[in-house]
C-alpha positions in Angstrom: 0.2 -0.3 0.1 1.4 3.7 -1.2 2.1 6.3 2.0 0.5 9.3 1.8 3.2 11.2 0.8 3.5 8.5 -2.3 -0.2 9.4 -3.0 0.8 12.6 -2.4 3.5 12.4 -4.6 1.5 10.3 -7.8 -1.1 13.1 -8.0 1.0 16.0 -8.4 2.0 14.1 -11.3 -1.8 13.8 -13.0 -2.2 17.2 -11.8 0.7 18.6 -13.9 1.4 16.5 -16.5 -2.5 14.3 -17.5 -3.7 15.1 -21.0 -6.4 14.9 -19.6 -8.5 18.6 -18.0 -11.3 15.5 -16.0 -8.6 13.6 -14.6 -6.2 16.6 -13.6 -10.1 17.8 -11.8 -10.0 15.0 -9.9 -5.8 14.7 -8.9 -6.9 18.5 -7.7 -9.5 17.2 -5.5 -8.0 13.9 -4.6 -5.2 16.4 -3.0 -7.3 18.7 -1.3 -8.8 14.8 0.4 -5.2 14.1 1.3 -4.1 17.6 2.2 -1.0 18.6 3.7 1.9 21.3 2.3 3.1 19.9 -0.1 -0.3 20.4 -2.2 -1.3 22.9 -1.0 1.7 24.0 -3.3 0.4 21.6 -6.0 -3.5 23.2 -5.8 -2.5 27.1 -5.9 0.1 26.8 -9.0 -2.9 24.8 -10.9 -4.9 27.4 -10.1 -2.7 29.9 -11.1 -1.5 28.1 -14.6 -3.8 25.4 -16.0 -5.3 26.9 -19.0 -8.9 25.1 -17.7 -11.7 26.3 -16.0 -13.1 22.7 -14.8 -8.8 22.4 -13.3 -8.8 25.7 -12.2 -12.3 25.8 -10.4 -11.0 22.0 -8.9 -8.0 23.2 -7.4 -9.2 26.0 -5.9 -12.8 24.0 -4.4 -9.4 21.4 -3.4 -7.5 24.5 -1.3 -10.0 25.6 0.3 -11.0 22.6 2.1 -7.2 22.2 3.2 -6.8 25.4 5.2 -10.9 25.0 6.3 -9.7 22.0 7.7 -6.1 24.0 9.1 -8.4 27.1 10.3 -10.9 24.3 12.1 -7.6 22.9 13.5 -6.5 26.0 14.8 -10.2 26.5 16.2 -10.4 23.7 18.0 -7.0 23.6 19.9 -7.6 26.6 21.2 
C-alpha cells in the first residue's frame, strides 16, 4: 500500500501532466482530500497556471478544503 507521501506525489504528477482536464480535476480533488503542504503548493500552482477552468475550479475548491481544515484545527486547539 502506498504511503500518504507517495499518494500525494502521484496525484501531483497527474495534476501536472495528464492530458485530460477531467483527470487533472480529479487529481486536484484527491489532493484536497489528502491535504498537506506539498498538495497545497501544487494546487495553488494549478489554480494560477492550468489552462482549463475545470481544473482551476477543482483546485480552488481543494485549496479551500485544506485551508478550512487548518482553520478548524486552530479553533479546536484554542
